[in-house]
C-alpha positions in Angstrom: 84.1 8.3 12.6 81.0 5.7 11.3 79.0 3.8 13.2 77.2 1.0 11.1 74.4 -1.7 12.4 73.2 -4.5 10.6 70.1 -6.4 10.5 67.7 -8.7 9.1 70.1 -11.5 9.2 68.4 -14.9 10.1 67.8 -18.2 8.5 65.9 -19.3 5.6 65.6 -22.4 3.3 67.7 -22.5 -0.4 65.7 -20.8 -2.3 65.0 -18.6 -0.3 65.5 -14.7 -0.2 66.3 -12.2 2.8 67.1 -8.4 3.0 70.1 -7.1 5.1 70.2 -3.5 5.8 72.9 -1.5 7.1 72.1 1.9 9.2 75.2 4.6 9.2 75.6 6.9 11.8 76.0 9.7 9.6 75.0 11.4 6.5 75.7 8.6 3.8 76.9 11.4 1.0 79.8 12.1 3.1 80.1 7.7 2.6 82.6 7.5 -0.9 81.3 3.7 -1.1 79.5 1.0 1.2 79.6 -2.3 0.7 78.8 -6.4 1.7 81.4 -8.4 2.9 80.9 -12.0 4.2 83.0 -14.8 5.9 82.4 -18.5 6.5 83.8 -20.4 8.9 87.7 -21.4 7.8 87.5 -18.9 5.2 88.5 -15.4 4.7 86.2 -12.1 4.4 85.4 -11.9 1.1 83.5 -8.9 -0.5 80.1 -9.5 -2.1 79.4 -6.4 -2.9 79.4 -2.5 -3.2 78.0 0.6 -4.4 79.8 3.6 -4.5 78.2 7.2 -4.0 77.5 7.6 -7.4 75.5 4.7 -7.4 77.3 2.1 -9.4 78.0 -1.8 -7.8 80.0 -4.3 -8.4 79.1 -7.8 -7.6 80.9 -10.9 -6.9 80.8 -13.5 -9.3 79.3 -15.8 -6.7 76.0 -13.8 -5.9 76.0 -12.5 -9.5 72.3 -11.8 -10.6 70.8 -13.5 -6.7 71.9 -10.1 -4.8 71.3 -7.0 -5.0 72.4 -4.0 -2.7 71.2 -0.3 -2.7 71.0 3.0 -0.8 68.8 5.0 0.6 71.3 8.4 1.2 67.9 9.9 2.9 68.5 7.5 5.3 71.6 6.8 6.0 71.0 3.0 4.9 72.1 0.2 2.6 70.9 -2.6 1.3 71.3 -6.4 0.2 68.4 -8.1 -0.9 69.5 -11.6 -1.4 67.7 -14.2 -3.7 68.1 -17.5 -4.8 70.1 -18.2 -1.6 72.3 -21.1 -1.5 73.7 -23.3 1.4 76.7 -21.6 0.5 75.9 -18.2 1.6 75.7 -19.1 4.6 78.4 -16.6 6.7 78.7 -13.9 9.0 77.5 -10.9 6.9 79.6 -7.4 7.2 78.6 -4.1 6.8 81.7 -1.8 5.5 81.9 1.5 5.0 84.9 3.8 3.9 85.3 7.7 3.3 88.8 8.6 4.4 89.1 6.1 6.8 87.3 1.9 6.7 84.9 1.3 9.3 82.7 -2.3 9.7 79.8 -2.8 11.7 79.0 -6.4 13.9 78.1 -8.4 11.2 74.8 -10.8 11.1 74.2 -14.3 10.5 72.3 -15.7 7.5 72.1 -19.1 7.7 71.0 -21.4 4.2 69.5 -24.9 4.7 69.7 -27.4 2.3 
């Protein structure tokens, strides 16, 4: 079992920055992939960014150049640094971890005002 606790969401003006954190309940070394998804009202959940155990990253086209995902294995934590935020980035952001199963955090709200 892996429990994930997100933090760092909030309200920010367009153009601003936020950093999301996701703390895992067990060693990140045993987690193959960690990622961030988001779900806006009335839309499907979508993958924003992910990072595997080798440090390889993936970004959705909509966030490339603005968001950076990173992981600190010593702290069992993955981060999502979000910059140049836009109103369309408004969503609930979920942390995700993949081992032999898939785990989700409870979500954290990010609201970007225009």
